[in-house]
C-alpha positions in Angstrom: -34.0 -12.3 19.4 -30.4 -13.5 19.4 -28.0 -11.4 18.7 -24.4 -12.0 17.5 -21.2 -10.6 18.5 -18.7 -10.5 16.2 -17.2 -8.0 13.7 -19.2 -7.1 10.7 -18.9 -4.3 8.4 -21.0 -3.3 5.5 -23.3 -0.8 6.6 -26.9 -0.1 6.3 -27.6 0.6 3.2 -30.1 3.2 1.8 -33.7 2.6 3.7 -32.1 0.5 5.9 -31.0 -2.0 3.6 -28.5 -5.1 4.4 -25.3 -5.0 5.7 -22.0 -6.6 4.6 -20.3 -9.0 7.4 -16.7 -10.4 7.3 -15.3 -13.1 9.9 -15.5 -17.1 10.4 -18.1 -16.9 13.1 -20.0 -15.2 15.7 -21.4 -15.9 19.2 -25.2 -15.4 19.7 -26.8 -14.4 22.8 -30.5 -15.9 23.0 -33.3 -14.5 25.6 -32.0 -17.0 28.3 -28.7 -15.5 28.3 -27.1 -18.5 27.0 -24.7 -18.5 23.5 -26.1 -19.6 20.3 -22.5 -20.5 18.4 -22.3 -20.3 14.6 -18.8 -21.0 13.2 -18.9 -21.4 9.0 -19.0 -25.2 8.3 -20.0 -26.3 11.7 -23.9 -27.1 12.9 -25.3 -24.8 15.2 -25.3 -25.5 18.9 -28.5 -24.9 20.5 -28.7 -23.7 24.3 -30.7 -25.9 26.2 -32.4 -22.6 27.9 -33.6 -21.7 24.4 -37.4 -21.6 24.9 -39.0 -24.7 23.0 -40.0 -24.0 19.1 -43.5 -24.9 20.3 -43.6 -22.2 22.6 -43.1 -19.4 20.0 -45.1 -21.2 18.0 -48.5 -21.1 20.4 -46.8 -17.0 21.0 -47.2 -16.9 17.2 -51.1 -18.2 16.8 -52.3 -15.9 19.5 -50.4 -12.6 18.0 -53.1 -10.4 16.5 -53.3 -10.9 12.6 -53.2 -7.8 10.6 -52.0 -6.5 7.3 -48.8 -5.9 8.8 -48.6 -9.3 10.6 -50.9 -12.0 8.4 -51.9 -15.0 9.9 -50.3 -18.2 8.7 -52.2 -21.0 8.4 -50.9 -24.4 9.8 -47.5 -22.5 10.7 -45.1 -25.5 12.5 -47.2 -28.1 11.6 -45.4 -29.3 8.3 -41.8 -29.0 7.4 -38.5 -29.8 9.0 -37.0 -27.8 11.5 -33.7 -25.9 10.5 -31.3 -23.6 11.9 -31.7 -20.4 10.2 -28.2 -17.9 10.2 -28.5 -14.3 9.8 -25.6 -11.6 9.2 -26.2 -9.1 11.9 -23.7 -8.3 14.8 -24.2 -6.4 17.8 -22.3 -3.1 18.3 -20.1 -3.2 21.7 -18.8 -0.7 23.1 -20.8 1.7 21.0 -19.5 5.3 20.6 -21.3 8.3 21.8 -21.5 9.3 18.1 -21.1 7.3 14.8 -20.0 9.8 11.5 -22.1 9.5 8.8 -20.1 10.2 5.1 -20.8 10.2 1.6 -19.2 8.0 -0.7 -18.8 9.4 -4.2 -17.2 7.3 -7.4 -16.4 9.1 -10.7 -16.5 7.9 -13.6 -19.8 6.1 -12.7 -19.2 2.4 -13.2 -20.0 1.4 -16.7 -21.9 -1.8 -15.6 -24.4 -1.0 -12.7 -24.0 -4.0 -11.4 -23.2 -3.3 -7.6 -20.8 -5.8 -7.3 -18.6 -3.0 -9.5 -19.1 -0.7 -6.8 -18.3 -3.1 -4.3 -15.0 -3.9 -5.7 -14.2 -0.3 -5.9 -14.7 0.5 -2.6 -12.9 -3.0 -1.6 -10.1 -1.8 -3.3 -10.1 1.7 -2.3 -10.3 0.2 1.7 -6.5 -1.1 1.0 -5.4 2.3 -0.3 -2.9 4.1 2.7 -5.1 6.6 3.4 -8.0 4.6 4.3 -6.1 1.5 5.4 -5.9 2.4 9.0 -9.0 3.1 9.5 -10.7 -0.2 8.1 -12.0 -1.9 11.5 -13.6 1.6 12.4 -15.9 1.9 9.3 -18.8 0.2 7.7 -20.5 0.7 4.2 -23.3 -0.2 2.0 -20.9 -1.2 -0.8 -22.6 2.2 -3.2 -22.9 5.5 -1.2 -23.1 5.6 2.5 -19.8 4.9 4.7 -20.0 5.2 8.7 -17.3 5.3 10.8 -17.0 5.0 14.9 -14.4 8.2 14.9 -13.8 11.0 12.6 -11.8 10.0 9.2 -9.2 12.4 7.8 -10.7 14.8 5.2 -9.9 14.9 2.5 -10.4 11.2 1.7 -9.7 10.7 -1.6 -7.8 8.7 -3.7 -7.8 6.7 -7.2 -8.4 3.0 -7.9 -7.1 0.8 -10.7 -10.3 -2.2 -11.2 -9.0 -5.4 -11.0 -11.5 -8.7 -9.9 -11.2 -10.6 -6.6 -8.3 -12.9 -7.0 -6.6 -11.3 -10.1 -2.7 -10.6 -9.4 -2.6 -7.4 -11.1 -5.5 -5.0 -13.0 -5.6 -5.7 -16.8 -3.3 -3.2 -18.8 -6.3 -1.8 -20.1 -8.6 -1.4 -16.8 -10.8 1.1 -15.5 -9.5 3.6 -12.7 -12.1 5.3 -10.7 -11.7 8.2 -8.0 -13.4 7.8 -4.6 -14.2 10.8 -2.5 -15.7 10.4 1.3 -17.1 12.9 2.2 -18.7 14.0 5.6 -22.6 14.1 6.1 -23.3 14.1 9.5 -22.8 13.0 13.1 -25.7 10.4 14.3 -25.8 10.2 18.1 -26.2 6.8 19.1 -28.1 7.3 22.7 -31.5 6.7 21.0 -29.8 3.1 20.2 -28.7 2.7 23.7 -32.4 3.1 24.8 
């Protein structure tokens, strides 16, 4: 599998949900070791050393089908070739420990749309206490945050809600208190193995 090298934020959501990334591009490394470059708005440059799609299709046809890997009739014989870009990032210089924190937003946002919590956390990232650590953290946009180094405690601040792109919050804007509490240390040795 290719693994991009780049900066991302977001974090595994509960149960290993999606991550949210930031940045304008990434360098992907294929099995052949050569890069597959992804830059926003530009076509993907495939490395000539990467195995031909027909080889992959043949390997998939001979894989043992089952409930967890159902066979797909006619796989690869119809349709068109597309370059699929995914929002993954490789962890380089992985620290020995990652610190997991629980995020609590009070009061609970009136709208249960994930967008609101994500925006509250984006505003919280700009507070004086958290701003120095923005490049060391990732969060799921709701309730979980991980950091590559311990964060100061207590870590708590109040933000005034405004939509992205607004020059200032409306007069009757909602205010939210965001509190980040240490939960546990996660050893990265199993990931390195």
